[in-house]
C-alpha positions as CSV (number, residue, x, y, z in Angstrom):
1,M,10.0,76.4,20.1
2,A,11.5,76.5,23.8
3,E,13.7,79.7,22.8
4,E,10.4,81.3,22.1
5,T,8.9,80.5,25.3
6,T,12.0,81.1,27.5
7,A,12.2,84.7,25.6
8,K,8.5,85.8,26.7
9,Q,9.2,85.4,30.6
10,P,10.5,88.0,32.3
11,A,14.1,87.9,33.8
12,R,14.5,87.4,37.2
13,A,16.0,89.4,39.6
14,P,18.9,88.1,42.1
15,R,17.8,85.7,44.7
16,E,19.4,88.0,47.5
17,R,21.3,84.9,50.7
18,R,19.0,84.2,53.2
19,E,20.7,84.4,57.1
20,R,20.0,81.1,59.0
21,R,18.2,81.2,61.6
22,P,20.1,81.5,65.2
23,Q,19.7,79.6,68.0
24,Q,19.1,81.6,69.8
25,E,15.8,83.0,71.1
26,V,15.1,85.5,73.3
27,K,12.4,85.2,76.2
28,T,9.9,87.8,77.5
29,D,11.4,86.8,81.1
30,G,14.7,88.2,80.5
31,F,16.8,84.6,79.7
32,E,18.0,83.7,76.7
33,E,18.1,80.1,75.0
34,L,19.9,78.3,73.2
35,T,19.6,74.5,72.0
36,V,23.1,73.0,72.4
37,N,22.3,69.3,71.8
38,I,19.3,67.5,69.6
39,D,19.9,64.0,69.9
40,R,16.8,61.6,68.1
41,V,17.0,58.6,70.0
42,A,14.8,55.0,70.0
43,R,12.7,53.1,72.0
44,V,12.1,49.4,70.8
45,V,8.0,48.2,71.0
46,K,6.6,45.1,69.4
47,G,6.5,46.6,66.6
48,G,9.7,48.0,65.9
49,R,11.1,51.5,67.1
50,R,9.8,54.7,68.5
51,F,11.8,57.6,67.7
52,R,11.4,60.4,69.4
53,F,14.0,64.0,69.8
54,K,15.9,64.8,72.4
55,A,17.1,68.2,73.2
56,L,19.9,69.7,76.0
57,V,18.7,73.3,76.5
58,V,20.8,76.4,78.4
59,V,18.8,79.5,79.3
60,G,21.1,82.3,80.6
61,D,20.6,85.7,81.3
62,K,24.5,86.9,81.0
63,K,24.5,88.1,84.9
64,G,25.3,85.6,86.9
65,Q,21.9,83.2,86.4
66,I,22.0,80.0,84.4
67,G,20.4,76.7,84.1
68,V,20.6,73.6,82.2
69,G,17.3,71.2,81.3
70,V,17.2,68.2,78.7
71,A,14.1,66.9,77.6
72,K,12.7,64.6,75.1
73,G,9.9,65.9,72.6
74,Q,8.5,62.9,69.2
75,D,9.3,66.5,67.4
76,V,11.7,68.9,67.5
77,T,10.3,71.4,68.8
78,T,8.4,69.9,71.3
79,A,11.8,69.0,73.0
80,I,13.4,72.0,72.4
81,T,10.7,73.7,74.5
82,K,9.8,71.2,76.8
83,A,14.3,71.4,77.6
84,G,13.5,75.5,77.8
85,E,10.9,74.8,80.7
86,V,13.0,72.2,83.1
87,A,16.3,74.7,82.3
88,R,14.0,77.6,83.6
89,K,12.8,75.5,86.7
90,H,16.6,74.6,87.7
91,I,18.5,78.2,87.7
92,V,21.7,78.8,89.4
93,K,23.3,82.5,90.5
94,V,26.7,82.0,90.1
95,P,29.4,84.5,91.7
96,L,31.3,86.1,89.1
97,A,34.5,88.3,89.9
98,N,34.3,91.0,87.2
99,T,34.3,89.2,83.2
100,T,36.4,85.6,84.8
101,I,35.6,83.8,87.6
102,P,36.4,84.0,91.3
103,H,38.9,80.9,91.9
104,E,39.7,77.8,90.3
105,V,38.1,74.8,90.3
106,E,37.5,70.7,89.3
107,V,34.1,69.3,89.1
108,K,33.3,65.5,87.8
109,H,29.6,64.3,87.1
110,T,29.3,60.9,86.8
111,G,32.2,60.7,83.6
112,A,32.5,63.8,82.8
113,R,35.4,66.1,84.9
114,V,35.6,69.7,83.8
115,L,38.2,72.1,84.7
116,L,37.4,75.5,84.9
117,K,40.4,79.0,85.9
118,P,39.7,82.3,86.1
119,A,41.5,84.2,82.6
120,A,43.0,87.5,82.7
121,P,40.7,90.1,80.6
122,G,41.2,89.7,77.0
123,T,41.5,86.5,77.2
124,G,37.9,85.5,75.8
125,I,36.8,82.0,76.8
126,I,39.4,79.3,76.0
127,A,36.4,76.2,76.4
128,G,35.0,73.3,74.5
129,G,31.3,74.0,72.7
130,V,29.1,72.8,75.5
131,V,31.1,74.5,78.6
132,R,31.8,77.2,76.1
133,S,27.5,78.1,75.5
134,V,27.5,76.9,79.3
135,V,29.7,79.5,80.6
136,E,28.8,82.7,78.0
137,L,25.0,82.2,78.8
138,A,26.1,82.8,82.1
139,G,28.2,86.0,81.7
140,V,31.7,85.7,82.2
141,T,33.9,86.7,78.9
142,N,37.4,85.4,80.5
143,L,37.9,81.9,81.1
144,I,40.0,78.2,79.8
145,S,38.3,75.4,80.9
146,K,39.4,71.7,80.2
147,S,36.9,68.7,79.2
148,L,38.3,65.3,80.5
149,G,37.0,61.7,81.0
150,S,33.4,61.8,79.4
151,T,32.5,63.2,75.4
152,N,28.9,62.9,76.6
153,K,27.4,66.8,76.2
154,V,24.2,65.9,78.9
155,N,27.5,64.8,81.5
156,I,29.2,67.7,80.6
157,A,26.9,70.7,80.9
158,Y,25.8,69.2,84.4
159,A,29.7,68.9,84.9
160,T,29.7,72.6,83.9
161,I,26.4,74.2,86.3
162,D,28.4,71.8,89.3
163,A,30.7,73.5,88.6
164,L,29.7,77.3,88.6
165,K,27.5,75.6,91.5
166,S,30.2,75.0,94.0
167,L,32.4,78.7,93.5
168,V,32.5,80.1,96.9
169,P,32.0,84.6,95.9
170,R,35.4,86.6,97.0
171,S,34.0,88.7,99.8
172,E,33.4,84.6,102.2
173,W,37.2,83.9,100.9
174,V,38.5,82.6,104.8
175,T,41.6,84.3,104.6
176,T,44.3,85.5,107.1
177,K,42.8,89.2,107.3
178,N,38.9,88.1,108.1
179,A,39.6,84.5,109.8
180,P,38.3,84.2,113.3
181,K,41.1,83.9,115.8
182,K,41.4,81.2,117.5
183,S,41.2,81.0,120.7
184,A,44.3,80.1,123.0
185,K,43.6,76.5,124.3
186,K,45.1,76.7,129.0
187,E,45.8,73.1,129.3
188,D,44.6,72.0,132.9
189,K,48.1,69.9,134.9
């Protein structure tokens, strides 16, 4: 009897493989948004624990503008949208030298230290997960980095932003060619 029911059902077409939805979304304002990390956090109250979600989101236009935001929400989608709004409010302009950064920089933010070095064309981005995602959305394609100290993703993201903020464009470097001339001091004796 069971064989008869299976024989009457039409054959199924082979199931197509569904690709995973990328975490990167393009908004209308020209910035790309990337969710770097989502954590479940708890607040202890009289009745037990209240769980919320904390999202770390990076926003950038791949042309030298970058922002990082952290926010909490009752569910994952509200946390991500809030963090995206925070990141858009704190956009930073990064000076780029072709496809890399103008000079080496090392910055410490709380316990996380991040070292960024310029690299030759064709090197690519040699960096850890959080630093890589921040630097990619800033528009850098050749970079060497090392993350030292803390492994907290939020602190590493903020340290990377501080490092990119502290960069000085090549046009503003003080060198012997364009350094202001020192006036000779006359000694009165």
